[in-house]
PLY file of the C-alpha trace (Angstrom):
ply
format ascii 1.0
element vertex 77
property float x
property float y
property float z
element edge 76
property int vertex1
property int vertex2
end_header
78.29 52.75 99.54
76.22 54.35 102.03
73.72 57.16 102.17
75.12 60.35 103.33
72.33 61.60 105.78
73.42 65.09 106.09
73.41 65.71 102.72
70.11 63.86 101.95
68.65 66.08 104.63
70.24 69.21 102.76
68.50 67.84 99.59
65.11 67.42 101.33
65.33 70.99 102.22
66.04 72.14 98.96
63.22 70.27 97.73
61.09 72.19 100.15
62.39 75.41 98.47
61.80 74.07 95.31
57.86 73.33 96.00
57.52 76.85 97.50
58.93 78.61 94.23
56.82 76.26 92.20
53.77 77.43 93.86
54.83 80.97 94.25
55.97 81.93 90.73
52.74 81.12 88.88
50.83 83.18 91.23
52.92 86.01 90.75
52.83 85.54 86.83
49.09 85.25 87.11
48.68 88.62 88.99
51.10 90.16 86.38
48.95 89.13 83.58
45.78 89.81 85.35
46.92 93.52 85.87
48.31 94.39 82.50
47.17 97.82 82.59
48.74 98.82 86.06
51.88 100.78 86.49
53.63 97.64 87.99
53.03 95.21 85.64
56.45 94.99 84.18
58.32 94.66 87.60
55.85 92.14 88.80
56.23 90.07 85.65
60.18 90.12 85.78
59.84 88.97 89.62
57.55 86.08 88.32
59.98 85.03 85.46
62.73 85.28 87.85
61.07 82.98 90.68
60.08 80.55 87.80
63.58 80.33 86.63
65.02 80.02 90.09
62.24 77.04 90.73
63.61 75.23 87.68
67.14 75.72 88.91
66.43 74.71 92.39
64.47 71.62 91.02
67.67 70.58 89.33
69.96 71.31 92.07
67.73 69.32 94.65
67.96 66.34 92.71
71.56 66.51 92.20
72.25 66.97 95.93
69.67 63.72 96.58
71.63 61.97 93.83
75.12 62.62 95.21
73.61 61.57 98.79
72.47 58.37 97.54
75.11 57.51 95.15
78.10 59.39 96.46
80.14 62.15 94.21
81.23 61.28 90.79
84.94 60.92 90.98
87.01 63.20 88.07
89.57 61.45 86.43
0 1
1 2
2 3
3 4
4 5
5 6
6 7
7 8
8 9
9 10
10 11
11 12
12 13
13 14
14 15
15 16
16 17
17 18
18 19
19 20
20 21
21 22
22 23
23 24
24 25
25 26
26 27
27 28
28 29
29 30
30 31
31 32
32 33
33 34
34 35
35 36
36 37
37 38
38 39
39 40
40 41
41 42
42 43
43 44
44 45
45 46
46 47
47 48
48 49
49 50
50 51
51 52
52 53
53 54
54 55
55 56
56 57
57 58
58 59
59 60
60 61
61 62
62 63
63 64
64 65
65 66
66 67
67 68
68 69
69 70
70 71
71 72
72 73
73 74
74 75
75 76
């Protein structure tokens, strides 16, 4: 049982995207809630919420990719 290096690199890159969205989403949400009286409040809030959901999805996906690289794909019966 060997580690798939190409898949591991893909997982590490995915962790990079996850970290980026984990830092960007709270900043966008903060800017939205700071400017509630502005006309772009709702679109910025929606973008922030989508980025937050994307960060959660990417986090699970990244862990799954790394686990597949280290332990191999699960065999379906």
